[in-house]
C-alpha positions in Angstrom: 0.0 0.0 0.0 1.1 3.6 -0.7 -0.2 6.5 1.2 0.7 10.2 0.7 0.3 12.0 4.0 -0.1 15.7 3.7 0.7 17.8 6.7 -1.1 21.1 7.2 0.4 23.0 10.1 -2.1 24.9 12.3 -0.6 27.9 14.1 -3.6 29.1 15.9 -7.3 28.4 16.6 -9.9 31.2 16.8 -13.7 31.2 17.1 -15.3 33.0 14.1 -18.6 33.3 12.3 -17.4 30.9 9.6 -15.3 27.7 9.8 -12.2 27.8 7.6 -8.5 27.5 7.5 -6.5 30.5 6.2 -2.8 31.2 6.5 -2.4 28.4 9.1 -5.1 29.7 11.3 -8.2 27.5 12.0 -11.3 29.5 12.4 -14.1 27.6 14.0 -17.8 28.5 14.0 -19.1 27.5 17.4 -22.6 27.3 16.1 -21.5 24.8 13.4 -19.5 22.5 15.6 -22.3 22.5 18.2 -24.7 21.4 15.6 -22.4 18.5 14.6 -21.9 17.4 18.2 -25.6 17.6 19.0 -26.6 15.2 16.2 -26.8 12.5 18.8 -30.0 12.7 20.9 -28.1 11.4 23.9 -26.2 14.6 24.3 -28.2 17.3 26.0 -25.7 20.2 25.6 -22.2 20.8 24.5 -19.8 23.7 25.0 -16.5 24.4 23.2 -13.4 26.1 24.4 -9.8 26.6 23.1 -6.7 25.7 25.1 -3.3 26.8 23.9 0.2 25.8 24.9 1.5 27.9 27.8 -1.8 29.1 29.0 -2.8 28.6 32.6 -5.5 26.1 31.7 -6.4 22.6 33.0 -8.6 20.3 31.0 -10.4 17.5 32.9 -11.9 15.0 32.8 -10.4 14.2 29.4 -12.0 11.3 27.4 -10.3 11.3 24.0 -7.9 13.3 21.9 -8.3 13.2 18.1 -6.3 14.7 15.2 -8.5 16.0 12.4 -7.8 14.4 9.0 -9.5 14.2 5.6 -9.2 11.5 2.9 -8.5 13.4 -0.3 -7.8 10.6 -2.7 -8.2 6.8 -2.6 -10.7 4.3 -1.3 -12.8 5.0 1.8 -12.8 7.9 4.3 -11.5 8.8 7.7 -12.6 6.6 10.6 -13.9 3.8 8.5 -16.7 1.8 10.0 -17.4 4.6 12.4 -17.8 7.8 10.5 -17.1 6.6 6.9 -18.2 3.4 5.2 -16.4 0.2 5.9 -13.9 0.4 3.1 -10.3 -0.8 3.5 -8.2 2.4 3.9 -4.5 3.2 3.9 -3.9 4.1 0.2 -4.1 7.3 -1.8 -3.8 10.7 -0.2 -4.8 12.0 3.3 -4.3 15.4 4.9 -3.7 15.8 8.6 -4.0 19.0 10.6 -0.8 19.0 12.6 -0.3 20.9 15.8 -3.9 20.8 16.9 -6.4 18.3 18.4 -10.0 17.9 19.2 -10.3 17.0 22.9 -13.5 15.4 24.3 -14.4 15.8 28.0 -17.3 15.0 30.3 -18.3 13.2 33.5 -18.5 9.8 31.8 -16.7 7.6 34.4 -14.8 10.1 36.4 -12.2 7.8 38.0 -10.6 6.8 34.7 -10.5 10.0 32.7 -7.5 12.2 32.7 -5.9 15.7 33.0 -4.2 17.9 30.5 -2.3 20.9 31.9 -1.3 23.5 29.3 1.5 24.9 31.6 3.4 24.1 34.7 4.9 20.8 35.8 2.0 18.8 34.5 2.6 20.1 31.0 6.1 18.6 31.1 4.5 15.1 31.2 1.6 15.2 28.8 2.3 15.5 25.0 -1.0 17.3 24.6 0.2 20.4 26.4 2.0 21.1 23.1 -1.1 21.0 20.8 -3.7 23.7 20.1 -6.8 22.0 21.6 -10.4 22.5 20.6 -12.1 21.2 23.7 -15.7 20.0 23.7 -17.4 19.3 27.0 -20.6 17.2 26.6 -23.5 16.9 29.0 -25.8 13.9 28.6 -29.5 13.6 28.8 -30.9 12.7 32.2 -30.9 9.0 33.2 -28.5 7.9 30.5 -26.3 4.8 31.2 -22.6 5.3 31.2 -21.9 3.1 28.1 -24.4 5.1 26.1 -22.9 8.4 27.3 -19.4 7.2 26.4 -20.5 6.1 22.9 -22.3 9.4 22.3 -19.3 11.5 23.3 -16.9 9.2 21.3 -19.0 9.6 18.1 -19.5 13.3 18.7 -15.7 13.7 18.9 -15.2 11.8 15.6 -17.9 13.8 13.9 -16.3 17.1 15.0 -12.8 16.0 14.0 -14.1 14.9 10.6 -15.9 18.2 10.1 -12.7 20.1 11.0 -10.6 17.9 8.8 -12.9 18.5 5.8 -11.9 22.2 5.9 -8.5 21.2 4.6 -9.7 19.2 1.6 -8.8 21.9 -1.0 -5.6 23.2 0.7 -2.0 22.6 -0.3 -0.1 20.7 2.4 3.0 22.4 4.0 4.7 19.0 3.8 4.1 15.6 2.3 5.4 12.3 3.4 5.0 9.0 1.6 4.6 5.6 3.4 4.7 2.5 1.3 4.7 -1.2 2.3 5.4 -4.2 0.0 3.5 -7.4 -0.4 5.2 -10.4 1.2 6.8 -11.6 -2.1 7.8 -8.1 -3.1 9.5 -7.5 0.3 11.5 -10.7 0.0 12.7 -9.8 -3.4 13.4 -6.1 -2.8 15.1 -6.5 0.6 16.6 -10.0 0.7 19.3 -9.2 3.2 17.4 -7.0 5.6 15.8 -8.5 8.8 12.1 -8.9 8.6 10.4 -6.9 11.4 6.8 -6.4 12.3 4.9 -4.5 15.0 2.6 -6.4 17.3 0.1 -3.9 18.8 -2.0 -5.0 21.8 -5.3 -3.2 21.9 -7.2 -2.5 25.1 -10.3 -4.7 25.0 -11.2 -5.7 28.6 -14.7 -4.4 28.2 -16.8 -2.3 30.7 -15.7 0.9 28.8 -12.2 -0.6 28.3 -12.6 -0.8 24.5 -10.8 -0.2 21.2 -12.5 -0.3 17.8 -11.0 -1.6 14.5 -13.0 -0.6 11.5 -15.9 -0.1 14.0 -15.6 -3.6 15.5 -15.0 -4.0 19.2 -11.5 -5.4 19.4 -12.4 -8.0 22.0 -14.4 -9.7 19.2 -11.5 -10.0 16.8 -8.7 -12.6 16.5 -5.2 -11.4 15.8 -4.9 -10.1 12.3 -2.6 -8.3 9.9 -2.9 -4.7 8.9 -0.9 -2.5 6.6 0.5 0.1 8.9 -0.9 2.9 6.7 -4.4 1.8 7.6 -4.1 3.3 11.1 -3.2 6.7 9.6 -6.7 6.9 8.1 -8.3 6.1 11.5 -8.8 2.4 11.1 -8.2 2.0 14.9 -10.0 4.4 17.3 -10.1 4.6 21.1 -13.2 3.9 23.2 -11.3 3.7 26.4 -12.0 5.0 29.9 -8.8 3.6 31.4 -5.9 5.1 33.3 -5.0 8.3 31.5 -1.2 7.9 31.6 -1.0 4.8 29.4 -4.2 4.8 27.4 -3.9 5.3 23.6 -6.2 8.2 22.6 -7.3 8.1 19.0 -4.6 10.7 18.3 -1.9 8.2 19.3 -3.4 5.5 17.0 -3.3 8.0 14.1 0.3 9.0 14.9 1.6 5.7 16.4 5.4 6.4 16.9 6.3 2.7 16.7 4.9 2.6 13.1 6.5 5.9 12.1 9.9 4.9 13.5 9.8 1.5 11.8 8.9 3.3 8.5 12.0 5.5 9.0 14.2 2.4 9.0 12.2 0.6 6.3 14.5 -0.3 3.4 17.5 0.9 5.3 18.2 -1.3 8.2 15.0 -3.4 8.3 12.2 -4.7 6.1 9.0 -3.4 7.9 6.7 -6.3 6.9 3.4 -5.4 8.6 1.4 -4.6 11.7 -0.2 -7.3 13.7 -3.1 -6.4 16.0 -4.2 -8.5 18.9 -6.4 -7.9 21.9 -6.3 -7.9 25.7 -9.2 -9.9 27.0 -10.1 -10.9 30.5 -10.5 -14.7 30.4 -7.5 -17.0 30.3 -8.9 -19.0 27.3 -9.1 -15.7 25.3 -5.6 -14.7 26.3 -4.3 -18.2 25.2 -6.1 -18.0 21.9 -4.9 -14.5 21.0 -1.3 -15.1 22.1 -1.2 -18.4 20.2 -2.5 -16.8 17.0 -0.1 -13.9 17.3 2.9 -16.2 17.6 1.5 -18.3 14.7 1.3 -15.2 12.5 4.9 -14.2 13.4 6.1 -17.6 12.4 4.1 -17.8 9.2 5.5 -14.5 8.1 9.1 -15.7 8.7 9.8 -12.7 10.9 13.2 -12.1 12.4 12.0 -9.7 15.1 8.9 -7.8 16.5 8.2 -4.9 18.7 5.3 -5.6 21.0 3.4 -2.7 22.8 0.7 -3.1 25.3 -2.1 -0.7 26.5 -2.9 -0.5 30.2 -1.4 -2.5 33.1 -2.1 -5.3 35.6 -4.3 -7.8 33.8 -2.8 -6.9 30.3 0.7 -7.6 31.7 -0.2 -11.3 31.4 -1.1 -10.9 27.7 2.2 -9.0 27.1 4.3 -11.7 28.7 2.3 -14.5 27.0 2.9 -12.8 23.6 6.6 -12.3 24.3 7.2 -15.9 25.5 5.3 -17.6 22.6 6.8 -15.4 19.9 10.3 -15.9 21.3 9.6 -19.7 21.3 9.0 -19.5 17.6 12.5 -18.1 17.1 11.5 -14.5 16.6 13.2 -11.9 18.7 11.0 -9.5 20.7 11.3 -6.1 22.2 8.4 -5.2 24.5 7.2 -1.7 25.3 5.4 -1.2 28.6 5.3 1.2 31.6 5.7 0.5 35.3 3.5 0.6 38.4 6.4 0.3 40.8 4.9 2.1 43.8 5.4 5.7 44.8 8.9 4.8 46.1 9.7 2.9 42.9 10.6 -0.3 44.8 7.6 -2.6 44.0 7.4 -5.1 41.2 6.9 -3.1 38.0 4.7 -5.6 36.1 2.1 -8.1 37.3 3.8 -10.8 35.3 7.4 -11.5 34.1 9.5 -14.1 32.2 13.1 -14.6 31.3 12.2 -14.3 27.6 11.3 -10.7 28.2 14.9 -9.6 28.2 14.6 -6.5 25.9 12.2 -4.0 27.5 11.5 -0.3 26.8 9.7 1.5 29.7 7.4 4.5 29.5 8.2 5.3 33.2 6.7 4.8 36.6 3.0 5.8 36.7 3.0 5.9 40.5 5.5 8.7 40.6 4.0 11.6 42.6 3.8 15.1 41.3 2.3 18.4 42.6 0.2 20.3 40.1 -0.3 23.9 41.0 -3.7 25.6 40.8 -4.2 27.0 37.4 -6.3 30.0 36.4 -8.9 28.2 34.3 -10.5 24.8 34.3 -12.2 23.5 31.1 -14.6 20.8 32.3 -14.9 20.2 36.1 -12.8 19.4 39.1 -15.7 17.4 40.6 -14.0 14.1 39.9 -10.4 15.1 40.5 -10.2 13.2 43.8 -11.5 10.0 42.1 -9.3 9.8 39.0 -7.0 6.7 39.0 -3.8 8.0 40.5 -5.5 10.5 42.8 -6.9 10.1 46.4 -9.3 11.8 48.8 -6.5 14.2 49.7 -5.6 15.1 46.1 -7.4 18.5 45.9 -5.5 20.6 48.5 -6.7 23.8 50.3 -4.6 26.0 48.1 -6.2 24.5 45.0 -3.1 22.5 44.0 -3.3 18.8 43.2 -1.1 16.0 44.7 -1.3 13.1 42.2 0.5 10.3 40.6 1.6 10.6 36.9 -1.2 8.1 36.3 -3.7 11.0 36.1 -1.9 12.9 33.2 -3.1 12.0 29.7 -0.2 10.3 27.9 2.4 10.6 30.7 3.7 7.0 30.4 2.2 6.0 27.1 3.3 2.5 26.0 3.9 3.3 22.4 6.4 5.9 23.4 4.1 8.8 22.6 5.1 10.7 25.8 7.7 13.2 27.0 9.8 11.0 29.3 13.3 9.8 28.6 16.1 8.3 30.5 19.6 9.6 31.2 
């Protein structure tokens, strides 16, 4: 598959009477985006705000972060099976609005949404402190169930992102990058001496609002399968997660998965990037066995030399991670796993809930239990009503001076397990 990705850099977002993009400025009609969001009868009201890097603004509780894109040429459209028809995507030409995001917020679950700080120490940990954020806060109709509320907000975010992306259809990109993968036979012929490498991505699929969607299908209903890595750039995988904010993969991360992009950078140079294999993280042991067996089987059938395996979440999914690692290694395929750690506030506890000697090449996103003090900021988009209940917080989190004592766990993307974060080692 060959995909041309056009980057259109957004320098500012402003509310205006008409939605358009001119000279790198995104002008947004509040009336228009409200109408798009309110197409779902489960949403009673919605408000929009803008948060810019460096501003004294806190966004919480954060549900999802989405990068607006538009399919300009080729089959299908953005977010297939969700917003667009169920066509296989990943070919042709797509434009992405870089430097900005649509952020959805609302009191969906409360204890497993997150915080984005646009300034201060919190901003040093979340990558979304660096984006211009169009934030939508949705209020549900009375008596709605949580899963219906989550779905309504999820779809509203995708509709707004698609609406914003459509504004770029006739623009000329500031930059164009080309991503191309070979068929199995072509790759063997073209790169006979390069190691064959794939990316195994574990998708959060534990249910009860711990969900990810592939072409609109709940990932817990899939068996491991092969994708062209360019498919995710058109929104083939989207988030439906209400899980710990630090290591969840918002839709933005799926669209911009750094493992995929880094492997493409080395494709044809040091490796032959064969494909992306997606698998799930289910609850029952039989499901874990099935998925890890199939994942290892695919790695063997593709004659891979090595894989990178990333997980999403912690605790229960640690078992899936280690099962995948052990079984793939047993097939003679070298693995590198990407995870994060829950090593306690002192860093002395066991980092993962499972371990094995085969997992001897590990990249960590950091310790999610690390404590940080977030100062009071001038403005809150959303509400602090749930701030003491977010995973990584406590009853003492909100202090008398308005500051927050929390673990990194509360910050969206702080220890992301694809490496889409701001931590590094020295």
